[in-house]
C-alpha positions, 0 to 999 in steps of 0.5 A: 511541479514537484511536492516539497521535500519536507513533505515527502519525508514523512510520508516515506517514513510512513511507507518505510515503517509499514511491514510486509504482508506476507513473510512466506510465499502466497498463491505460489508467489515469493515475497521480496523481503530485504530491508535496510537497517536504517531508513534513508533519506528520500531524495527523488523528485514527486510530481504534484498529485501523483496518485498514491500507488505511483507515489509508493512506487517511487519509494520503493525504488529509493528504498531498494536502490540503497541496498548493496546487493540491488541494481535497478535495471528498469521501472514503470515499463508500459508494455504496448503492442504494435498498435500502441495498445497498452497490455500492462506494465512491469512495476520493476526490473532489477539485479539482486546479486547478479540475478535478474528479478521481476518485482511487482509492488503493492501497498494497500489498506484493508478492512479485516471482516471475518464474515467474508470467506473462510481464511485470513486473505479472504476476509480482507477488503478495501475500505470501500468494499470494492476490491479484495486481497483474494482478487489482487493476489490473483490478478498478480499471479494471473495477469501481472507476473505472467506479462514478463513472458508476452511477446510484446515484452520481449524487445524491452528484455532484449534492450537490457540483454536478457530473456524472460527466462532468466528472471525470477519473479517476486512480490513486494507487498506491504500493507496496513490492516484495520480490525473491527473496533473493540476486537482482538484478532490472531493472525497466522498467514498475514503478518500481525504487525501489519495491524495498524488501527480499526474501523467502525460504522457511521452509526457508531460515531457517537461513541467517539464524542470525546476524541479529537479528530484529524482527517489527512489528505489521501496522500497523507494516509502513509503517515505515522501518527503523531499529535502535531497535527490540527485536531478538530472536535467531533462537532467541528468535523461532523459536517464534513463526516456527514457529507462523506456518509452521504456520499458513501465514502469511507475516510480514514481519520486519526482519533485522539482519545482523551488519554492521549492515545492516537489511532488510525481508522476508517469510518465505513458505511457498512 
């Protein structure tokens, strides 16, 4: 069973409109920055309940397959040992103007917390404060990209008539950043266009009593904000938010202020 096409296109649109987080090399990794001038229609199938990361990988494949210079060779290949132990996955192998490319794909949501570390990359942490941008980049550099050169990957490359040495490696990394409510931040290392909204603590919820709330499902986190949703009042959504707080969960919600402005935001425990 697949998701309905009318639901997928708005998600694809939100994904497509999200900027790349890095416009220059990071940790020695080259960003993939080729883009289309016009958004295509998403035409692929999407199984119901597929996790957000896998959904994005299919969106990326759809997007880059419309680039005239790109030919996709393989995607989402599990790399296994002879005993069928999975050691990792190659997100995408492609040809770009006949140049073989190993592309690793990421789409993330990060809070920007200046109390963490010493630079912009250090300041980025997941809404649940479990994963950091720094850790993700190190894992990509030290684990994901080297997977291309493992002996277990050689059979896949041979089937494609290539060797690991033929490939260059690039990083497709889009992200939406959320800054503390009421703060203004100037980014130099990270793409400032990735700032999508703000975050605040549950204790600060009463400040937003006059706002209308909308809590999208996880796969709809991708959506660009629009007024055409089923808005809730502060009082009507408060019991659900209190439940999230008790669970230690940080939901993404849309806030519509009295002047009609709409923002994405995260409500966090700490």
